[in-house]
C-alpha positions as CSV (number, residue, x, y, z in Angstrom):
1,M,0.0,0.0,0.0
2,E,2.5,2.6,-1.2
3,I,0.1,5.3,-2.2
4,L,-3.5,5.9,-0.9
5,H,-5.4,7.3,-3.9
6,T,-8.2,9.3,-2.3
7,D,-7.7,12.8,-3.5
8,P,-7.9,13.8,-7.3
9,G,-5.0,16.3,-6.8
10,E,-2.9,13.6,-5.1
11,I,-3.5,11.3,-8.0
12,E,-2.2,13.9,-10.4
13,R,0.9,14.5,-8.4
14,N,1.8,10.9,-7.5
15,A,0.2,8.4,-9.8
16,D,2.0,7.5,-13.0
17,P,0.4,9.0,-16.1
18,G,-0.5,5.6,-17.7
19,V,-2.8,4.8,-14.9
20,R,-4.3,8.1,-13.9
21,K,-7.6,7.8,-15.9
22,L,-8.2,4.3,-14.5
23,I,-7.6,5.5,-10.9
24,H,-10.0,8.5,-11.4
25,A,-12.6,6.0,-12.8
26,I,-12.2,3.7,-9.8
27,L,-12.5,6.8,-7.5
28,H,-15.7,7.7,-9.2
29,L,-17.0,4.2,-8.4
30,K,-16.0,4.8,-4.9
31,E,-18.3,7.7,-4.7
32,Q,-21.2,5.8,-6.3
33,F,-20.8,2.8,-4.0
34,E,-20.5,4.7,-0.7
35,D,-16.7,4.0,-0.1
36,N,-17.0,0.3,-0.7
37,I,-14.3,0.3,-3.3
38,M,-11.0,2.0,-2.9
39,P,-7.9,2.3,-5.2
40,F,-4.9,2.2,-3.0
41,S,-1.7,1.4,-5.0
42,S,-0.6,1.6,-8.6
43,C,2.4,1.7,-11.0
44,G,2.5,2.8,-14.5
45,G,5.8,1.2,-15.5
46,H,9.4,2.3,-15.0
47,T,12.6,2.1,-17.1
48,G,14.8,0.2,-14.7
49,P,12.6,-0.3,-11.7
50,T,14.2,0.2,-8.3
51,K,11.5,-1.1,-6.0
52,A,9.6,-4.4,-5.8
53,T,6.4,-2.5,-6.2
54,Q,7.5,-1.0,-9.5
55,C,6.6,-2.6,-12.8
56,K,9.0,-2.7,-15.7
57,E,8.4,-0.4,-18.7
58,G,5.2,-1.4,-20.6
59,E,3.5,-3.0,-17.6
60,F,1.2,-1.4,-15.0
61,Y,-1.1,-2.3,-12.2
62,V,-3.8,-0.7,-10.0
63,E,-4.7,-2.4,-6.8
64,I,-8.2,-1.9,-5.4
65,A,-9.9,-3.0,-2.2
66,I,-13.6,-3.9,-2.4
67,N,-15.7,-4.2,0.8
68,P,-18.9,-6.2,0.6
69,L,-21.9,-3.9,0.1
70,S,-24.2,-3.6,3.0
71,R,-27.8,-4.4,2.5
């Protein structure tokens, strides 16, 4: 859980450009489903990754947490 993506401005400053639109879309779902979905970590690929959480160039990931919807 390297980056907590909750604020649109924080996403623009910290999320890699290749995954920003997807994170914003997930954040929109979070609003629609009353905080039951949360993007919390991502990587848009790096030339010569230096951390285990970094993907190599041309790869990316976005991790999300989904809580069961209450009835």
